[in-house]
C-alpha positions, -999 to +999 in steps of 0.1 A: +267-482-034+273-454-056+300-475-073+276-503-081+254-479-095+277-457-119+288-489-131+260-508-136+251-475-160+282-471-174+274-507-188+242-501-206+260-464-224+285-488-238+260-514-247+234-485-263+269-470-284+279-503-292+246-510-305+240-478-322+270-481-338+270-478-382+299-505-376+286-537-389+310-558-400+322-566-365+356-548-371+374-518-375+367-517-414+335-532-422+311-525-452+277-529-464+272-554-483+238-558-487+216-555-518+182-537-529+162-549-553+143-519-577+101-519-579+093-518-615+074-491-621+030-490-620+015-497-656-015-479-646-015-444-619-025-450-586-062-441-578-073-427-543-085-454-518-115-432-507-139-415-536-143-375-535-162-366-500-190-349-517-208-316-495-229-321-465-271-321-476-285-294-469-311-301-443-315-269-424-345-252-422-344-213-429-348-190-398-389-183-390-398-151-381-409-152-343-439-151-345-450-136-304-451-105-293-417-092-273-426-090-235-431-051-222 
């Protein structure tokens, strides 16, 4: 049973290493033949997606003095 578990784990690790390797040519001397396309410069500068935030309106009322006499 231990040998089966060890063989399964070893196979999974081997597949993980093979999937993450940087060799893309299938052989030992693979070269990367992919090309990339440059993006043209923007004609206008980008604007923010949302307008600038406005400060919240002051809806709080000033504190009123206590009209009742303190308890004695």
